[in-house]
C-alpha positions as CSV (number, residue, x, y, z in Angstrom):
1,X,-79.0,16.5,-44.8
2,X,-79.6,20.7,-45.3
3,X,-77.5,21.2,-48.7
4,X,-75.9,23.6,-50.0
5,X,-74.4,24.3,-46.5
6,X,-71.6,26.3,-45.7
7,X,-67.6,25.6,-45.7
8,X,-64.6,26.3,-44.8
9,X,-62.8,28.3,-47.3
10,X,-60.1,26.1,-48.8
11,X,-56.4,28.1,-48.7
12,X,-58.2,31.0,-47.1
13,X,-55.5,32.8,-44.6
14,X,-57.4,32.8,-41.4
15,X,-56.7,33.6,-37.6
16,X,-55.3,30.3,-37.7
17,X,-52.2,31.7,-39.6
18,X,-51.9,34.8,-37.6
19,X,-49.6,33.7,-35.1
20,X,-47.5,31.5,-36.3
21,X,-47.0,34.2,-39.5
22,X,-45.6,36.1,-36.8
23,X,-43.1,33.9,-35.3
24,X,-42.3,33.2,-39.1
25,X,-41.1,37.1,-39.4
26,X,-39.4,37.4,-36.5
27,X,-36.8,33.9,-37.1
28,X,-36.9,35.3,-40.7
29,X,-38.5,33.1,-42.6
30,X,-41.8,33.2,-44.5
31,X,-45.3,32.5,-42.8
32,X,-48.9,31.4,-44.5
33,X,-49.6,35.1,-44.2
34,X,-46.3,37.0,-45.6
35,X,-44.7,39.5,-43.4
36,X,-41.5,41.2,-43.8
37,X,-39.1,40.1,-41.1
38,X,-39.1,42.1,-37.6
39,X,-37.5,42.1,-34.0
40,X,-40.8,42.4,-32.5
41,X,-44.6,42.2,-33.1
42,X,-47.4,43.5,-31.3
43,X,-51.0,41.6,-32.3
44,X,-53.9,43.8,-31.3
45,X,-57.2,41.9,-31.4
46,X,-60.5,44.1,-31.5
47,X,-63.0,41.7,-30.3
48,X,-66.1,42.1,-32.6
49,X,-64.6,44.1,-35.2
50,X,-65.7,42.4,-38.6
51,X,-64.5,43.9,-42.0
52,X,-68.3,45.1,-42.8
53,X,-69.0,47.2,-40.3
54,X,-65.4,48.7,-40.3
55,X,-66.1,49.1,-43.7
56,X,-69.1,50.8,-42.7
57,X,-68.0,53.2,-39.9
58,X,-64.5,54.0,-42.4
59,X,-64.9,58.1,-41.5
60,X,-64.6,57.1,-38.0
61,X,-61.5,54.8,-38.1
62,X,-59.5,56.5,-40.8
63,X,-55.9,54.9,-39.6
64,X,-57.6,51.4,-39.7
65,X,-59.1,52.3,-43.0
66,X,-55.9,53.8,-44.6
67,X,-54.8,50.2,-45.7
68,X,-56.8,47.4,-46.6
69,X,-56.6,43.4,-45.5
70,X,-58.9,41.1,-44.0
71,X,-58.9,37.2,-43.6
72,X,-61.5,34.8,-42.5
73,X,-61.8,34.5,-39.1
74,X,-62.7,30.8,-38.4
75,X,-66.1,28.7,-36.8
76,X,-67.7,29.3,-35.1
77,X,-67.5,32.8,-34.6
78,X,-67.3,33.2,-30.9
79,X,-64.7,34.4,-29.1
80,X,-63.5,31.4,-27.0
81,X,-63.3,29.3,-30.0
82,X,-61.6,32.3,-32.1
83,X,-58.9,33.2,-29.5
84,X,-58.2,29.6,-28.3
85,X,-57.8,29.7,-32.6
86,X,-55.6,32.4,-32.4
87,X,-53.2,31.8,-30.4
88,X,-52.9,28.1,-31.0
89,X,-53.2,28.4,-34.5
90,X,-55.3,25.0,-34.0
91,X,-59.0,24.7,-35.1
92,X,-61.6,24.1,-32.2
93,X,-62.1,20.6,-33.0
94,X,-58.5,19.9,-32.3
95,X,-58.2,22.7,-29.6
96,X,-61.3,21.5,-28.0
97,X,-62.9,25.0,-27.2
98,X,-66.3,24.3,-29.8
99,X,-68.6,27.3,-29.0
100,X,-69.6,29.7,-26.5
101,X,-71.2,26.8,-23.8
102,X,-70.5,23.7,-24.2
103,X,-71.2,20.7,-22.9
104,X,-69.1,18.5,-19.9
105,X,-69.9,15.4,-20.5
106,X,-67.9,13.5,-17.7
107,X,-70.4,16.1,-15.4
108,X,-73.1,15.7,-17.4
109,X,-73.1,20.0,-17.2
110,X,-73.2,23.2,-19.9
111,X,-70.0,25.3,-19.3
112,X,-69.7,28.3,-20.7
113,X,-66.2,28.7,-21.9
114,X,-65.6,32.5,-21.2
115,X,-66.3,32.2,-17.4
116,X,-66.9,28.6,-16.3
117,X,-63.8,27.3,-15.7
118,X,-63.5,25.2,-12.1
119,X,-61.7,22.3,-11.1
120,X,-63.6,19.8,-13.2
121,X,-62.8,21.7,-16.4
122,X,-59.0,23.0,-16.0
123,X,-57.7,24.8,-18.5
124,X,-54.2,23.1,-18.8
125,X,-56.3,20.1,-19.9
126,X,-59.4,21.3,-21.5
127,X,-57.4,23.4,-24.1
128,X,-55.4,20.4,-26.0
129,X,-52.9,22.7,-28.0
130,X,-49.7,24.4,-27.3
131,X,-49.7,27.8,-27.5
132,X,-47.7,30.3,-29.8
133,X,-46.7,32.0,-27.0
134,X,-45.3,28.5,-25.2
135,X,-44.0,28.4,-29.0
136,X,-42.3,31.1,-28.9
137,X,-40.6,30.6,-25.5
138,X,-38.4,28.0,-27.1
139,X,-36.7,30.0,-29.5
140,X,-35.8,32.9,-26.8
141,X,-38.8,35.1,-28.0
142,X,-40.3,36.7,-25.0
143,X,-44.3,36.7,-24.9
144,X,-46.7,39.6,-23.7
145,X,-50.2,39.4,-22.9
146,X,-52.0,43.2,-22.5
147,X,-55.7,43.4,-20.7
148,X,-58.1,44.4,-18.2
149,X,-56.9,43.1,-14.5
150,X,-60.3,41.4,-14.9
151,X,-58.9,39.1,-17.5
152,X,-55.2,38.3,-15.8
153,X,-56.4,35.1,-13.7
154,X,-59.1,33.9,-15.5
155,X,-59.3,29.9,-16.7
156,X,-59.7,31.0,-20.3
157,X,-56.2,33.4,-19.9
158,X,-54.8,30.4,-18.4
159,X,-56.5,28.3,-21.6
160,X,-55.1,30.6,-24.0
161,X,-52.3,32.4,-23.3
162,X,-50.0,30.0,-21.6
163,X,-46.2,31.1,-21.9
164,X,-47.0,34.8,-22.2
165,X,-46.4,37.3,-19.2
166,X,-49.9,39.0,-18.2
167,X,-49.9,43.0,-18.3
168,X,-52.5,44.7,-16.8
169,X,-53.7,48.0,-18.7
170,X,-57.1,49.2,-18.1
171,X,-57.9,51.9,-20.7
172,X,-57.6,51.2,-24.5
173,X,-54.9,53.9,-24.6
174,X,-52.7,52.7,-21.6
175,X,-53.0,48.4,-23.8
176,X,-51.6,50.1,-26.6
177,X,-49.1,52.6,-24.6
178,X,-47.9,49.7,-22.9
179,X,-47.2,47.3,-26.1
180,X,-45.2,50.1,-27.3
181,X,-43.1,50.2,-24.2
182,X,-42.7,46.4,-24.3
183,X,-41.4,46.1,-27.8
184,X,-39.3,48.9,-27.7
185,X,-37.4,47.1,-25.3
186,X,-34.3,44.9,-26.1
187,X,-34.5,41.8,-27.4
188,X,-37.0,40.0,-29.5
189,X,-41.0,39.9,-28.4
190,X,-44.1,38.7,-29.3
191,X,-47.0,41.0,-27.9
192,X,-50.5,40.1,-27.4
193,X,-53.1,43.2,-27.0
194,X,-57.0,42.3,-26.3
195,X,-59.2,45.2,-26.7
196,X,-62.7,44.1,-25.6
197,X,-64.8,47.3,-25.7
198,X,-66.2,47.2,-28.9
199,X,-68.0,44.0,-28.7
200,X,-69.2,44.3,-25.0
201,X,-71.2,48.0,-26.7
202,X,-72.2,46.1,-29.3
203,X,-74.4,43.0,-27.5
204,X,-75.9,45.9,-25.6
205,X,-76.4,48.5,-27.9
206,X,-75.5,47.6,-31.2
207,X,-73.0,48.0,-33.6
208,X,-74.7,50.7,-35.1
209,X,-75.1,52.6,-32.1
210,X,-73.5,56.2,-31.3
211,X,-71.8,54.2,-29.0
212,X,-70.1,52.0,-30.7
213,X,-69.2,54.5,-33.5
214,X,-67.3,56.5,-30.3
215,X,-65.4,52.9,-29.5
216,X,-64.2,52.7,-32.5
217,X,-63.2,56.3,-33.0
218,X,-60.9,55.7,-29.9
219,X,-59.9,52.1,-31.1
220,X,-58.7,53.8,-33.8
221,X,-56.7,56.8,-32.3
222,X,-55.0,54.1,-30.4
223,X,-54.0,52.1,-33.2
224,X,-52.5,55.7,-34.9
225,X,-50.4,56.4,-31.9
226,X,-49.3,52.6,-31.6
227,X,-48.3,52.7,-35.0
228,X,-46.2,56.1,-35.0
229,X,-44.4,55.3,-32.0
230,X,-43.2,51.6,-32.7
231,X,-39.6,51.0,-33.4
232,X,-38.4,50.6,-36.9
233,X,-38.1,46.8,-36.7
234,X,-41.5,46.5,-34.7
235,X,-44.4,45.4,-36.6
236,X,-48.3,45.6,-35.7
237,X,-51.1,43.5,-36.7
238,X,-54.8,44.4,-36.3
239,X,-57.1,42.0,-36.3
240,X,-60.7,40.8,-34.9
241,X,-61.9,37.1,-33.5
242,X,-65.4,37.8,-35.4
243,X,-68.0,40.3,-37.0
244,X,-71.4,41.2,-35.2
245,X,-75.1,41.8,-36.7
246,X,-77.5,43.7,-34.8
247,X,-80.7,41.4,-34.2
248,X,-83.6,43.3,-33.9
249,X,-86.2,42.4,-31.2
250,X,-88.6,40.8,-33.5
251,X,-86.2,38.3,-34.7
252,X,-85.3,36.7,-31.2
253,X,-86.8,33.3,-31.3
254,X,-88.4,31.6,-28.3
255,X,-88.6,27.7,-28.8
256,X,-88.5,25.7,-25.9
257,X,-92.0,26.0,-25.3
258,X,-92.3,23.9,-28.7
259,X,-92.5,20.3,-27.5
260,X,-91.6,19.1,-31.3
261,X,-87.8,20.9,-31.1
262,X,-87.3,19.9,-27.8
263,X,-88.3,16.2,-27.3
264,X,-85.2,14.3,-25.6
265,X,-82.7,17.0,-26.2
266,X,-81.5,17.1,-22.5
267,X,-78.9,20.0,-22.5
268,X,-79.0,23.2,-24.7
269,X,-75.3,24.6,-25.4
270,X,-73.6,26.9,-28.1
271,X,-75.0,29.8,-28.8
272,X,-78.0,32.3,-30.0
273,X,-76.7,31.9,-33.2
274,X,-75.7,28.6,-33.2
275,X,-77.2,26.2,-30.7
276,X,-76.1,23.0,-30.0
277,X,-78.3,20.7,-28.8
278,X,-77.1,17.6,-27.0
279,X,-80.2,14.5,-26.6
280,X,-80.8,12.1,-23.9
281,X,-78.2,9.2,-24.1
282,X,-80.7,7.0,-24.1
283,X,-82.9,8.9,-26.1
284,X,-83.6,6.1,-29.1
285,X,-82.9,7.0,-32.8
286,X,-86.5,7.5,-33.8
287,X,-86.8,10.4,-31.7
288,X,-83.4,12.0,-32.5
289,X,-84.6,11.8,-36.0
290,X,-88.0,13.7,-35.7
291,X,-86.7,16.2,-33.8
292,X,-83.7,17.1,-36.0
293,X,-86.8,17.1,-38.7
294,X,-88.7,19.5,-36.8
295,X,-86.0,21.9,-36.5
296,X,-85.5,21.3,-40.5
297,X,-88.9,21.8,-40.9
298,X,-89.7,24.8,-38.4
299,X,-86.4,27.1,-39.3
300,X,-84.9,25.6,-42.3
301,X,-85.5,28.5,-44.1
302,X,-83.9,30.6,-42.1
303,X,-80.9,28.2,-40.6
304,X,-78.3,25.1,-41.2
305,X,-79.5,22.6,-39.4
306,X,-77.2,19.6,-39.2
307,X,-76.3,16.7,-37.2
308,X,-73.1,16.3,-35.3
309,X,-72.1,13.8,-37.9
310,X,-72.8,15.7,-40.7
311,X,-71.0,19.1,-39.1
312,X,-68.5,16.9,-38.8
313,X,-68.0,15.5,-42.4
314,X,-68.6,19.0,-43.9
315,X,-65.5,20.3,-41.7
316,X,-67.6,23.0,-39.5
317,X,-64.9,22.4,-36.5
318,X,-62.2,21.0,-38.8
319,X,-60.1,17.7,-37.8
320,X,-62.2,16.5,-34.7
321,X,-60.4,14.9,-32.1
322,X,-62.2,12.1,-30.7
323,X,-61.9,13.6,-27.1
324,X,-63.8,16.9,-28.2
325,X,-66.3,15.0,-30.4
326,X,-68.6,14.5,-27.2
327,X,-68.4,18.4,-26.9
328,X,-70.0,19.2,-29.8
329,X,-73.7,19.2,-30.4
330,X,-75.8,15.9,-31.7
331,X,-77.9,18.8,-33.5
332,X,-76.5,21.9,-34.6
333,X,-78.5,25.2,-36.0
334,X,-76.5,27.8,-37.4
335,X,-78.2,31.1,-38.8
336,X,-78.5,32.2,-41.5
337,X,-80.7,34.9,-41.3
338,X,-80.6,38.0,-38.8
339,X,-82.4,35.6,-36.3
340,X,-81.2,34.2,-32.9
341,X,-83.1,31.7,-30.7
342,X,-83.7,31.3,-27.3
343,X,-84.8,28.7,-25.0
344,X,-86.9,30.2,-22.5
345,X,-87.8,27.7,-20.0
346,X,-85.3,29.0,-17.3
347,X,-86.5,32.6,-18.3
348,X,-90.0,32.3,-18.4
349,X,-90.2,32.4,-22.1
350,X,-88.3,35.3,-22.4
351,X,-85.9,35.9,-25.2
352,X,-82.8,37.1,-24.3
353,X,-81.5,41.5,-24.5
354,X,-78.5,41.3,-26.6
355,X,-78.6,43.4,-29.7
356,X,-75.3,42.8,-31.2
357,X,-74.9,39.0,-31.4
358,X,-72.2,36.9,-33.5
359,X,-72.0,33.1,-34.1
360,X,-72.8,32.0,-37.0
361,X,-71.4,32.3,-41.3
362,X,-72.7,35.2,-42.5
363,X,-69.8,37.2,-44.0
364,X,-70.6,39.9,-41.7
365,X,-69.3,37.3,-38.9
366,X,-66.7,35.3,-40.6
367,X,-65.0,38.6,-42.4
368,X,-62.4,40.5,-40.0
369,X,-59.7,42.9,-40.5
370,X,-56.3,42.2,-41.3
371,X,-54.2,45.6,-40.8
372,X,-50.5,45.9,-41.1
373,X,-48.2,48.9,-39.5
374,X,-44.9,49.0,-39.0
375,X,-42.0,46.9,-40.2
376,X,-44.8,44.6,-41.0
377,X,-46.6,47.6,-43.4
378,X,-43.3,47.7,-45.6
């Protein structure tokens, strides 16, 4: 087994604690993240906004930089897994969304968790945990999710936002204004607000691009407007699902043409910074061991290479339910340098073109802001 593997920080607050702490605040009790009592709460999730990149561009985000606070995102640092953790309070080994793409073993296929839902992968059963919005309804707290129309009826929305009323708002400014109006209404409410734009820019152009900085300025202005317009008894938390690192073209590695690295591998799942490789069911143990060792010999200087049993024992996915275990790769290759891996066999040996990447264990990916405004800033 690879030595000195990373681990979930013991006792650290994470995305899993955010929604439950908000609900505790609305009921007048105390959560893992201490928050003052409030009547209503907004949780704004800015996809891809890591603490590191925010700090590097703090002059362009004076509202978000005027206050302090960070939490651990969770792992793997990918949107489907992290958002499910945020909205359920469960870890991937329990809620079941263990990567960007995962093996549906019953149908012998790899499915993208952001867009690949169908009748064979039902959101109401594949995602195994109750949501904070369902728990809020039991406490007579109205729940809303505010986001673009393109996500309103997606499988991921159904899986992770069950119990919330989806409210369409297209622009960043419109979403924040919609959230303000919702918490201004009488009664208790929990509002989840989703901002995908920064992550989309980072994938295309990198977080170090001028375009990303301009997007950050837009988000910061929207946060400032919402914070100023909140009712006195409403709180606002701004956080993220993961951070991003920029990976140069020469660090995008194609491995599918290297027989020793794909021998016995039936499916490639996960994401470029955290591969999850699944062996052929009939692959003998000696072949599996040889492939694992080939990865360690080739990539061990820039990756943690663990078998599924090793990763589960290390707590990478939290407690893993037996139903979820087959979704995790037999072999996991998690980047510890600024590299990504692409299979390449279906693309003529070409690597992907995304600049901004995430999925692994670096602080740039796992540390995200948790900024408090309104009633939560007292």
